[in-house]
FILUMRO-456369 format. One record per residue (C-alpha): x, y, z; residue in one letter. Coordinates in steps of 0.1 Angstrom, whole numbers, plus 5000, padded with zeros to 4 digits. Example, Ala and Ser with C-alpha at 12.3 -4.5 7.8 and 13.67 -1.06 7.14 Angstrom:
BEGIN
512349555078A;513749895071S;
//
This chain:
BEGIN
711912134944X;709411804943X;708011914971X;706412234954X;705212084922X;701911804932X;701511524904X;698011674895X;699811984892X;702111854872X;699411644846X;697411944843X;700212154835X;701111894808X;697411924794X;697712284788X;701212294778X;702812484811X;706612414820X;708112434852X;709412694843X;706812884831X;705212764862X;707812934886X;707913214868X;704213284879X;704913204918X;707913454915X;706913704894X;703013784895X;701314044886X;698813964916X;698813704941X;695413634969X;695813475005X;692913285010X;692613145048X;689512985062X;689312765092X;693212685094X;693112625055X;695412875037X;695512904998X;697113144975X;696413234947X;698813374917X;698113514886X;700213654856X;699913784819X;701313514799X;701613694762X;698513964746X;696213654745X;696513484780X;697213424814X;698413174839X;696413104873X;697712964898X;695912754932X;698212664955X;698312544992X;700712695018X;701212445048X;703612545071X;706012675057X;706012505023X;704212604993X;702412354973X;701112384938X;697612244929X;695812314898X;697512514868X;694912744844X;695312904813X;693113204806X;692313344775X;691513744777X;688113674758X;687013514793X;686313894804X;687314194787X;689514364811X;691014074835X;693714304848X;691614424874X;690114164887X;691413964917X;692713624912X;689513434931X;687113644904X;689213564878X;688713154891X;685313184898X;684613334861X;686513044851X;684212824871X;680412934858X;681512864827X;683312564824X;682412414856X;679712144868X;677412154894X;678412044924X;676712024958X;677812044993X;674611915013X;671712084999X;673712374982X;673912324941X;676412564924X;679412574905X;681512794929X;681312774964X;683812974988X;684012985024X;680812865033X;679012725062X;675912445049X;673712235071X;673911875066X;670111765072X;670611425066X;673911215080X;673310905057X;673711115025X;676811215007X;678211525015X;679511654983X;678311524946X;678911654917X;676511664889X;677911544851X;675411454829X;677611394798X;679811194815X;683111454810X;686011394828X;687011684853X;689011874870X;688111934909X;689212134940X;687212064972X;688112145005X;685412065028X;685211995065X;682411855087X;682111925123X;679311895148X;677712235164X;674912225185X;672612295157X;673512025142X;676311895114X;677912155092X;680512155059X;682812405062X;683412535029X;686812715022X;686612664985X;684912394960X;685012414924X;685112104896X;686112244858X;684412044826X;687711964814X;686511854784X;684312214777X;687612404793X;690012224770X;687312294739X;687512644750X;691612704749X;691812534714X;689112764703X;689713074677X;689913394701X;686713584690X;686913984683X;686014094718X;686314444704X;682614604721X;681414764682X;678315004693X;676115014674X;673015264671X;669815094685X;668415104645X;665614894639X;667514744610X;669314524639X;665514344637X;663514424608X;665114574577X;665314954567X;663014884538X;660614794569X;661315114584X;660515324554X;657115144545X;655915184580X;657215594580X;655115624546X;651815424560X;651515714583X;652616014565X;649216114558X;648616214594X;649316584599X;649616604636X;653416524638X;653616404674X;650716154664X;651916044636X;655915984653X;653715814679X;651915554655X;654715464633X;656815364667X;653615134674X;653614994643X;657514954647X;657814814678X;654714594669X;656914434640X;659814414658X;657714184684X;656214024654X;659613924643X;661213824678X;658213614693X;657313464656X;654413474633X;652413184646X;652613354682X;651713694669X;648913644652X;647413374680X;648113634711X;648614004695X;646914064665X;643814054676X;642314024713X;642713634719X;641013344725X;642213244755X;640712914758X;642212794726X;644412534727X;647012684700X;646813024727X;647412834758X;650312624748X;652112974741X;650913154768X;651412884798X;648113044809X;644413094802X;644213454807X;644613704784X;648613824782X;649614154795X;651014294761X;647614164745X;646014384772X;648214684767X;647514684726X;643714674733X;643514884761X;643415174737X;646215334768X;648515594756X;650615484788X;650215144778X;651115184737X;654415344755X;655415014770X;655214824737X;657115054723X;659415064750X;659614684747X;660414724711X;663714974719X;664614704747X;664514424728X;666414634698X;669314724717X;669614404731X;669714154702X;672914034689X;672913804661X;674913564673X;672913524703X;675813564724X;674113784754X;671413484752X;668713704752X;666613394734X;666113264765X;664013604775X;662413574746X;660913214755X;659713414791X;658213674771X;655913474756X;654113344786X;651813484810X;654513594836X;656013834808X;655614164832X;658813974853X;660713934818X;659914304809X;661614404841X;664414214835X;664914364799X;664314704810X;666914684834X;669614494813X;668514704785X;669615044804X;673214924814X;673114794777X;672815114767X;675915234784X;678215024768X;678614734795X;678214374783X;675814244795X;674813844792X;671413684805X;671813324825X;669813024814X;667912874847X;668612554858X;667012324873X;668112274912X;670712574906X;670012924920X;670613144892X;670413554889X;668713684856X;672213844840X;675713934843X;677114284839X;680214354826X;682214684828X;685714834824X;686414784859X;684714414869X;681614254865X;678414174889X;675513964886X;672214164889X;668414024903X;665514184891X;661814114914X;658814304901X;656014314927X;652814194915X;650814424940X;650614764950X;652414674984X;655714824999X;656414525020X;659614375000X;660814125025X;660113845003X;661113994971X;664814054986X;665113735007X;664013574974X;666413764954X;669313734979X;668813324977X;669613364940X;672413544942X;674213384968X;673613074956X;675613164920X;678213424933X;679113784934X;679314064936X;675714104932X;673114384931X;669014334934X;666614554920X;662914514932X;660714724913X;657314904926X;653814954916X;652815254943X;654115594948X;656715624973X;658515954988X;661715965000X;661115885037X;659315515030X;662015475005X;664715505030X;662515325051X;662315025031X;666115045022X;666915035058X;664614735061X;666114535034X;669514625050X;668714455075X;667814135057X;670814135037X;673514205066X;675913905072X;675513835031X;678713755013X;678113794980X;675414114980X;676714464975X;673614694967X;670114704968X;667914914946X;664115004950X;662715164914X;659315294905X;658515384870X;656515694865X;655315884830X;655416254824X;654216464798X;657016574774X;655516824749X;652016654744X;654016294740X;653916074772X;657215954780X;658415674810X;661015744834X;662315534863X;663315664894X;665715434921X;666915454955X;670015244966X;671615164996X;675114955003X;675614645016X;679514705035X;680014405047X;679814205019X;683113955010X;683214154972X;682914454959X;680714604932X;682414744904X;682515144914X;681315214876X;678114944880X;677515134912X;677015444903X;675015304872X;672415134890X;671515414908X;669815594876X;671315894877X;672715964845X;670116014818X;670315824788X;668615914751X;666915594738X;666715634699X;663615614681X;662715274664X;662215504630X;665415634633X;667915394611X;
//
């Protein structure tokens, strides 16, 4: 029995209020167990529901016939809305992504590294290090060994993560939030009040043509939404009139001396551009949360700048999943760390998404796929890559592009699906509407599995309705 519990396990178990009897119950009567083996190392993960609000996860190592318990974790139910569907390794990854410190193995940075071979270019540098800017206590589990190969020195990383114990224990002590997913109608009252809606509807009431009256109302409400989200000063400087791009205040907001894409769209006089402005208002409205729990404010800062189109594509894709009642959260950028754009939570699992929008009409997507792949592989999985094209393609051309993309993604451990999309305008009873067509290919050799519901939604085959901004 003494050999079963390591000193570190006992210490951490005391910290989270777990006794030895409860720990034994987890490994003898678990809900799920997962075996991990890599380069001669054998690890085992056990998880068991503790009560209605929490689970216990235990990381153990098997040496010969002896099991040694290494680390215990208490997992609150608010980590993921349906933990029971996840494998124990995925639960551990979510803990590390939410409450972990960034670690480096060679030139590779991340919060959770699993079964990776990492080249070591400089033999004089430290192989493993922890980035701990706030000097917090931490708990690490790092299984790395180095080998000399014909191509140079390689770090064989079986598993590596480092938990910020301050953040982790604060989470365990905090009150449990209400995690019920309340479906809200995407009404403009989320961002601007119903009084603004009524006033805007009334201001366009004299327009006799119903279609034109509706379009003018929707555009006005989209601009009100954008003004509220972007800020009055940004709106007056960048959007209210065609901007003076030489103005220092303008350049400070946009980070460029070029006209902001949203300003160009508003002053173009093109109906398609007006529809995109309306769509932006709808996407912002769909994603808006008063508590900013999905970190939308990170994207709003990017929308204010010249690289607007790329962020607009991210918003479009994330709003699409959010409208289907998936939980969407944006991932903040971190210096030196590869990060995807957003995470999608469904009832049957989670995935990370990376969106790339081409700046040209070229159909060459190799660099976009490779860059997206590095961002997803560097963070974790399962992952989905979306690439938007500016050029019309037929099914045959789409299939060739996907076949090429699949070749580029062979051997990737975290990427499960590649999807290319094309936004198309169409006439619906005299009103221009925008729709998205998608083609996708599965990456079959990924080590993780994409949840079936997220895979289905990623093909854009099930139509959804967007409530008008004037509908409150």
